[in-house]
N, C-alpha and C positions, 0 to 999 in steps of 0.2 A: 707192755707188749709191743713186739717189734713190728715196724712198718712194713707190710710185706706186698704192698700194691705194685703191680706192674704197670699200671696206667694212672693218669690223673683225671679220669673220666667221671661221668655222672653218678650221683648217689641212686641207688635203686628207686627212690621215690620222686626224683626230680622232675620226671615226665608229669607226674600228677600235681606236685608243688607248684610247678611253673607252667600249667597248662593254659592254653589261651584265654580261657574263660575266668582265670584267677588274676590275669595280669592288670587289669582295670583297678581292682582294689590293691594290688601292690603299688601302681603308680601313683595312687592316692595316697597311700602310706608313705611313699618317697616324699611327696610333695608335704604332707603334714609334718614329717620328721625335720625336713628342711626349713619349714616355717619356724618351728621350735628352735633349731639351731641357730637361725638367724637372729633370735631373741635371746641367745645365750644361755639356753638351757643345756645342761649337761647331756652328753650323748647317752650314757647309761640309763638315765631316767626318762629322757625323752623317748628313747627306743621302747622302753618298757610300756609307757603310756601309748604309744602308737600300736606296738605289737599286740597288746591286750586288746585295744579297741577293734582291731581288725582279726583277732584271734590267729595271729601268725604262728607258724612253728619256729623252732630255733632257726632252721635253715633258711626260711623265708625272712626272718628278721635280719640274719647276716646279709641276704641280699640287699634288703631295704637299707641297711646301715651303710653299705659300701656304695650304694647308688645316690644316697643323699648327700647334699653339702648346704652349708649356709649360703645366703645371697652374696655374703662378704668373700667367702672362699671362691664362689663361682666366678665372681668378677676379677678377682685377683688372679687366679688361675688362667682366665681368659686373656687377661693384660700379659702375662709373662710367657703364654705359650706362643711358640715361633713355628713357622712352616717348615716342611720336611726340606725344601730347598736350603734352608738356612744352615744345613749340616755340611754343605759343600766346604772342604778344607778347614772346617772348623774342629776344635778339640770338644770330644764328647766324654760323658762320664754315665756308665750303665748301672743302674740299680739291678744288679745280676740276678737274684734269686726273684724278684719282683717281675722282670721281663721273662725269664726262662720259663717260670711256672705259669705265666699266662699263656705262653704258646703251647707249652706241653698240654695244658687242660683244652685248649683249642683243638690241638691234634687228637686228644683222646675223645672229642665230641662231648666235652663237659659243658655246662651251662656258662655262658659269658654274658656280662651285663653291661649294655651301654648306659652310662651313669649321668647325672645331672651336668657335670662338668666336662662331658664329652668322651671321658675315658672308658676304656674297656676293662672290666675286673672280673676275676673268677672267685670262687669260693674256696679254694684250696688255701692252705697255710702250712708252714713248716713246724711251727710249734717246737722249736729247738733242735730239730733234727730234719735233714734233708735226705731223701732217697731218690736216686736216679731211677727213671722209668724207662720203658721202651722208646718213648718219643724223645728222649733228652737229647741225644746226639742230633736227631733231626731238626729239634727246635733251634739248637745252637747253629747249625748249618744254614737253616732258613733265615734267622736273625742276621748271620753275616752276610748273606748273599743280598738281602735287602738292603743292609748298611753299605755294601760295597757299591750298589747302584748309585748311591748319593755321593760317592767319593769324599768322605769325611777325611779329616785329618787324623790324629791319634786318637783311638777309642780306648777309654780306661775302663774296665770293669771292677766293680767293687762288691765283693761278697762278706756276708757276716762272719767274722771269725768264730764267735762263740756257737754258731749252728754246726752241729756234727757233720761230717762229710763234706764241709765247705772246701777243704784243701783238695779233696779228691775232684770235686767240681772244677776247681780252679785249675788244676793239672789237665783235665779234659779240655776245658775251653783254650788254654794255652797250645795244646797239641793240635786241635783243629785249626787254630788261627796260624800257627807255624807252617802246616801242611798247605794251606791255602794262601799264605803271604799276606794276611790281613795285618795292619799295624795296630795290633792290640796289646795292652798290659792288663795284667789280672792281679788284684790286690786283695788280701784279707784285711778286714778293720774291724775293731771292736765297736766302733760306733760309725757305721756306713752313712748314716743320714748327715752326720756332721761333716764327714769327709766330701760328701756330695755338695753340700751347701757351700762349703768353703772353698771348693775347687776352682770357682770361676768358670767352669765348662758348662755347655748346654747338656742339661740332665735328660736322661731317658729313664721314665718311671711313671707310674700310675699311683703311687703311694699318695693319698690326699693330703696327709699333714706335711710330707716332704714337699709336696707341690706348693704348699702355702709358703715355703720358705726359700726356695731356689729362685735366683734372678731369672732364669729362663728354661723352658723345657720343651720337649717335643712329644707329641702324643703319637709315639712310635709303635708301641704294642697294637694299638687299634689298627694303624696302617698295615703292619704285617699280617695280621689275620684277616682284615677285609679283602685285602688284595691278593692273598695267597692260599685261602681256604674257603672255597665257595660252599662247603657244606658244614662250615662252623655253626655251632648252635648259639646264635646272637638273640638276647632278650632285651627289648628296648624298655628301659625303665626311666628314660630320661624326662 
C-alpha cells in the first residue's frame, strides 16, 4: 500500500498513549529495559518482558526501546560525544535519513523522546521506502542554517541507497546546498553505517548502534529542535 502521508506527525492515539499520567510508568519501563540490556539480555526478549509487565502498546514499546540503552552504551556514547563548538572547520558526516526524519517529525508536531543517552528520537521509520512530506525542504534548510552558524568544513551527507526515493532526496539536498553555497556533498551508500564509521569524520546521528561504533559524534538533532522549535512535542524518558 503506498505511503500517502503529507506530514510525519503524531499518530491519532499518541496524545493518549503519551499523556502526562502515563509517563512515570514509561520512564520506569525504560529503566528496567536498560537494566536488562546492561546485563546482556537480547533486546527482543527484554522488551517483551518489560512491555508485558507494564501492558504497553506496540507504539509505547517502540518509544521505550528507543529511549533505553545499556549502562555500557550510555558511558561509551557520553565519552565519544563532542560539543557543538567542535564542528568549526571540521569535516562532518551526516546520517541523512536519521537527521531529516527527526526534524520533519518535530516540524509536524510528532512526539520526540529525550532518551537515556541524551539523544532525541522519533517514532518514524522508512521501512525500505522514503516519501518526502510537506516539511522536508523546511527541515533541510533549517539543518543547513544551524550547521552554517558553526562554520564547519566540508559536510558529507550519506543516504541509504537501497531505500526507494533516496536518489530524489539526494538531488533535493544538493540543489538546496548549491543555492545557498553550503559546502556539502551527498552520497548514496549500500551500507551507510560502515561508511560513517570508517570516514574518520565527526558523525551527526542519533542511531544508537551507530553511536556505539563511531569515534566521535555531535548531538546535533536535539540542538536543532530545542533551539529552533519552541512548540516541538518533547517527552522526557531519560
